[in-house]
PAMI-501599 format. One record per residue (C-alpha): x, y, z; residue in one letter. Coordinates in steps of 0.25 Angstrom, whole numbers. Example, Ala and Ser with C-alpha at 12.3 -4.5 7.8 and 13.67 -1.06 7.14 Angstrom:
<nodes>
+-------+-------+-------+------+
|     u |     v |     w | code |
+-------+-------+-------+------+
|    49 |   -18 |    31 |    A |
|    55 |    -4 |    29 |    S |
+-------+-------+-------+------+
</nodes>
This chain:
<nodes>
+-------+-------+-------+------+
|     u |     v |     w | code |
+-------+-------+-------+------+
|   -40 |    96 |   -43 |    M |
|   -46 |    83 |   -47 |    K |
|   -34 |    76 |   -41 |    N |
|   -35 |    84 |   -29 |    V |
|   -50 |    80 |   -28 |    Q |
|   -48 |    65 |   -30 |    Q |
|   -37 |    64 |   -20 |    I |
|   -46 |    69 |   -10 |    A |
|   -57 |    59 |   -14 |    S |
|   -49 |    47 |   -12 |    L |
|   -43 |    53 |     2 |    A |
|   -57 |    56 |     6 |    L |
|   -62 |    42 |     3 |    S |
|   -50 |    35 |    10 |    L |
|   -53 |    44 |    22 |    L |
|   -68 |    40 |    22 |    L |
|   -65 |    23 |    21 |    V |
|   -53 |    25 |    32 |    I |
|   -63 |    33 |    41 |    S |
|   -74 |    25 |    39 |    N |
|   -69 |    10 |    40 |    P |
|   -83 |     4 |    40 |    V |
|   -83 |     8 |    26 |    A |
|   -73 |     0 |    21 |    A |
|   -80 |   -13 |    27 |    Q |
|   -90 |   -20 |    20 |    P |
|  -104 |   -18 |    23 |    V |
|  -111 |   -31 |    31 |    K |
|  -120 |   -37 |    22 |    G |
|  -115 |   -32 |    10 |    Q |
|  -106 |   -41 |     0 |    P |
|   -91 |   -40 |     0 |    A |
|   -84 |   -35 |   -11 |    Q |
|   -82 |   -46 |   -23 |    K |
|   -68 |   -53 |   -23 |    D |
|   -65 |   -47 |   -37 |    A |
|   -67 |   -34 |   -31 |    D |
|   -57 |   -34 |   -20 |    T |
|   -49 |   -42 |   -27 |    T |
|   -46 |   -32 |   -38 |    N |
|   -46 |   -21 |   -28 |    M |
|   -36 |    -9 |   -32 |    I |
|   -31 |     1 |   -23 |    E |
|   -38 |    15 |   -22 |    E |
|   -24 |    21 |   -22 |    L |
|   -19 |    22 |   -36 |    N |
|    -3 |    24 |   -34 |    P |
|    -2 |    27 |   -48 |    F |
|   -12 |    40 |   -45 |    D |
|    -4 |    53 |   -48 |    P |
|   -10 |    59 |   -37 |    N |
|    -7 |    47 |   -26 |    V |
|     4 |    54 |   -17 |    E |
|    -8 |    64 |   -15 |    E |
|   -18 |    55 |   -13 |    I |
|    -8 |    46 |    -3 |    L |
|    -7 |    58 |     5 |    E |
|   -21 |    59 |     8 |    Y |
|   -20 |    44 |    13 |    Y |
|    -8 |    48 |    21 |    D |
|   -17 |    58 |    29 |    R |
|   -29 |    50 |    30 |    I |
|   -20 |    37 |    35 |    Y |
|   -14 |    45 |    45 |    E |
|   -26 |    51 |    50 |    E |
|   -34 |    38 |    51 |    E |
|   -22 |    29 |    57 |    T |
|   -13 |    38 |    64 |    G |
|     0 |    33 |    56 |    K |
|     8 |    40 |    48 |    S |
|     7 |    36 |    32 |    A |
|    22 |    37 |    31 |    H |
|    34 |    31 |    37 |    L |
|    42 |    42 |    44 |    E |
|    56 |    35 |    42 |    D |
|    66 |    44 |    34 |    L |
|    81 |    44 |    32 |    D |
|    90 |    51 |    24 |    V |
|    90 |    41 |    12 |    N |
|    74 |    42 |    13 |    D |
|    76 |    58 |    12 |    I |
|    85 |    59 |     0 |    I |
|    80 |    46 |    -7 |    G |
|    90 |    37 |    -6 |    L |
|    87 |    22 |    -1 |    A |
|    92 |    18 |    13 |    S |
|    91 |     3 |     8 |    C |
|    88 |    -5 |    -4 |    Y |
|    79 |   -17 |    -6 |    R |
|    84 |   -29 |     4 |    S |
|    94 |   -20 |    11 |    S |
|    80 |   -13 |    17 |    C |
|    75 |   -19 |    29 |    N |
|    63 |   -21 |    22 |    V |
|    61 |   -24 |     6 |    W |
|    48 |   -26 |    -1 |    A |
|    50 |   -32 |   -15 |    Q |
|    38 |   -32 |   -24 |    V |
|    40 |   -41 |   -36 |    V |
|    29 |   -38 |   -46 |    K |
|    31 |   -49 |   -54 |    S |
|    28 |   -59 |   -44 |    S |
|    18 |   -49 |   -36 |    Q |
|    26 |   -54 |   -24 |    R |
|    33 |   -45 |   -13 |    M |
|    46 |   -49 |    -6 |    Y |
|    49 |   -43 |     8 |    L |
|    61 |   -44 |    13 |    Y |
|    65 |   -38 |    28 |    V |
|    79 |   -36 |    32 |    N |
|    84 |   -44 |    21 |    G |
|    76 |   -56 |    21 |    S |
|    63 |   -60 |    14 |    L |
|    52 |   -58 |    24 |    R |
|    40 |   -63 |    15 |    G |
|    34 |   -62 |     0 |    S |
|    19 |   -61 |    -4 |    W |
|    11 |   -58 |   -15 |    A |
|     7 |   -44 |   -19 |    V |
|     0 |   -37 |   -30 |    S |
|     6 |   -26 |   -38 |    T |
|    -2 |   -16 |   -48 |    G |
|   -10 |   -21 |   -59 |    I |
|    -9 |   -17 |   -73 |    S |
|    -9 |    -3 |   -75 |    G |
|    -6 |     0 |   -61 |    Y |
|     6 |    -9 |   -59 |    G |
|    15 |    -7 |   -47 |    T |
|    29 |     0 |   -52 |    P |
|    42 |    -5 |   -48 |    N |
|    48 |     2 |   -35 |    F |
|    61 |     0 |   -27 |    D |
|    62 |    10 |   -15 |    R |
|    58 |    12 |     0 |    H |
|    42 |    13 |     2 |    P |
|    39 |    30 |     4 |    N |
|    35 |    29 |    18 |    G |
|    20 |    30 |    17 |    R |
|    13 |    18 |    23 |    I |
|     0 |    14 |    27 |    Y |
|    -7 |     4 |    36 |    D |
|   -20 |     5 |    29 |    R |
|   -25 |    13 |    17 |    Y |
|   -41 |    10 |    14 |    T |
|   -47 |    11 |     0 |    S |
|   -59 |    19 |    -1 |    S |
|   -62 |    13 |   -15 |    K |
|   -60 |    -2 |   -10 |    F |
|   -64 |    -2 |     5 |    P |
|   -68 |   -16 |     4 |    G |
|   -54 |   -20 |     2 |    G |
|   -51 |   -16 |    16 |    D |
|   -41 |   -24 |    24 |    Y |
|   -44 |   -25 |    39 |    N |
|   -46 |   -10 |    40 |    G |
|   -34 |    -6 |    32 |    L |
|   -38 |    -4 |    18 |    G |
|   -35 |    -9 |     6 |    N |
|   -20 |    -6 |     6 |    M |
|   -15 |   -10 |    20 |    P |
|    -2 |    -7 |    25 |    Y |
|     4 |     0 |    13 |    A |
|    17 |     3 |    10 |    V |
|    20 |    14 |     0 |    F |
|    32 |    14 |    -8 |    I |
|    29 |    26 |   -16 |    T |
|    17 |    35 |   -20 |    G |
|     5 |    27 |   -20 |    G |
|    13 |    13 |   -22 |    F |
|    12 |     4 |   -10 |    A |
|    13 |   -10 |    -4 |    L |
|     0 |   -13 |     3 |    H |
|    -9 |   -25 |     8 |    G |
|   -22 |   -27 |     0 |    T |
|   -35 |   -33 |     7 |    P |
|   -41 |   -47 |     5 |    R |
|   -46 |   -45 |    -9 |    G |
|   -33 |   -42 |   -14 |    N |
|   -26 |   -53 |    -9 |    W |
|   -29 |   -64 |   -20 |    P |
|   -22 |   -55 |   -30 |    K |
|    -9 |   -53 |   -23 |    L |
|     2 |   -59 |   -31 |    G |
|    -6 |   -53 |   -43 |    Q |
|    -5 |   -38 |   -49 |    R |
|   -18 |   -32 |   -42 |    A |
|   -14 |   -17 |   -36 |    S |
|   -15 |    -4 |   -41 |    H |
|    -1 |    -2 |   -40 |    G |
|     3 |    -6 |   -27 |    C |
|     8 |   -19 |   -20 |    I |
|    -3 |   -27 |   -13 |    R |
|     0 |   -37 |    -3 |    M |
|    -8 |   -46 |     8 |    H |
|    -9 |   -35 |    20 |    P |
|     0 |   -44 |    29 |    D |
|    12 |   -44 |    21 |    N |
|     9 |   -28 |    19 |    A |
|     7 |   -26 |    34 |    Y |
|    21 |   -34 |    35 |    M |
|    28 |   -24 |    25 |    F |
|    21 |   -12 |    30 |    N |
|    26 |   -14 |    44 |    R |
|    41 |   -17 |    40 |    L |
|    40 |    -3 |    32 |    V |
|    35 |     3 |    45 |    R |
|    47 |    -4 |    53 |    Q |
|    57 |    -3 |    45 |    Y |
|    54 |    12 |    37 |    G |
|    55 |    15 |    23 |    K |
|    68 |    17 |    21 |    T |
|    71 |     4 |    26 |    N |
|    60 |    -3 |    16 |    V |
|    62 |    -6 |     2 |    W |
|    51 |   -10 |    -9 |    I |
|    55 |   -16 |   -22 |    T |
|    43 |   -18 |   -33 |    V |
|    49 |   -25 |   -45 |    Q |
+-------+-------+-------+------+
</nodes>
């Protein structure tokens, strides 16, 4: 019962912030948050939470109600249904390679390097696991944290353009206060990047579909 109450409370907080965007904006005349507060922000969503899938199902419903968009890509083929890879790494239309040792992501499109940029993976105690798989199909353009609404990025929350790998682990954009930390471990387990780069990856995933996208985190 306690877990159910916690999940419901988180979902209600998220709904209140999304449905009241004014609350996510600084009030005129009030001092802005100190840089240290926003730079060290940790996402409200904890991918290590044992109840994360139930929490995400709440977020899915809210996202779909507020945006009119599906929280999941619908592309399915026989390989996806039976759990087989339809492509692998560079043989996929899109391959995102995240190298934790250098805190960089390399994006390949149709076998050619499209770009590389600094990212932030998980801090000590919340280390981002290794992955080598298709994304799971959950995809958001916006996510608004009720815990850190001051980190909102252009009305898209503090985890814009999220592409989920599995469970609560996602590649996503991060607000301006976290940009100086890119290139260092700074997240709660997800993979942060500049929103412009997150947008590019998000749109490629939407264009090609999850079975034609591969994500490697190593």
